[in-house]
C-alpha positions in Angstrom: 176.2 237.3 353.5 177.2 240.9 354.0 180.9 240.0 354.0 180.5 238.1 350.7 178.6 241.0 349.3 181.3 243.3 350.3 184.0 241.2 348.6 182.1 240.1 345.4 179.4 242.7 345.0 175.9 242.0 343.6 177.2 238.8 341.9 177.4 237.2 345.4 173.6 237.5 345.8 172.8 235.3 342.8 172.0 231.7 343.6 174.8 229.2 342.8 172.2 226.7 341.6 171.0 229.1 338.9 170.8 227.3 335.5 171.2 223.8 337.0 168.7 221.0 337.1 166.4 220.9 340.1 166.8 218.2 342.8 163.1 217.4 342.4 163.2 217.0 338.6 162.1 213.7 337.1 164.7 211.7 335.2 164.8 212.2 331.5 164.0 208.5 331.0 160.7 208.9 332.9 159.7 211.9 330.8 160.6 210.2 327.6 158.6 207.0 328.4 155.6 209.0 329.6 155.5 211.1 326.4 155.9 208.0 324.3 152.9 206.4 326.1 150.9 209.6 325.7 151.7 209.7 322.0 151.1 206.0 321.3 148.4 204.8 323.6 146.6 207.9 325.0 146.5 210.3 322.1 143.8 213.0 322.7 143.7 212.5 326.5 144.0 215.6 328.6 146.5 215.9 331.5 144.0 214.9 334.2 142.7 211.8 332.5 146.2 210.9 331.4 147.5 211.2 335.0 144.7 208.8 336.1 145.4 206.2 333.4 149.2 206.3 334.1 148.5 205.7 337.8 146.0 202.9 337.3 147.6 201.0 334.4 151.3 201.8 334.6 151.9 202.7 338.3 153.3 206.1 337.3 152.1 208.7 339.7 152.6 212.2 338.2 150.7 215.4 338.8 148.4 216.7 336.1 150.3 220.0 336.1 153.6 218.2 335.4 151.9 216.3 332.5 150.3 219.5 331.2 153.7 221.1 331.0 155.3 218.1 329.4 152.6 217.8 326.8 153.0 221.5 325.7 
């Protein structure tokens, strides 16, 4: 790390993954289908109740925090 810093300076300390998609991110198709379900079938549901219904009826297990961020 010190050798790279010596050659490239402060730029070498910045992560190479910066600006790229996370390895843990859900696929865009999953997000699109969940938002469509929320809009069409579960309008007015909060993220906690929506997470429960998606798990029970659609076998989609998502955290309420993920749903909260997607719904904003």
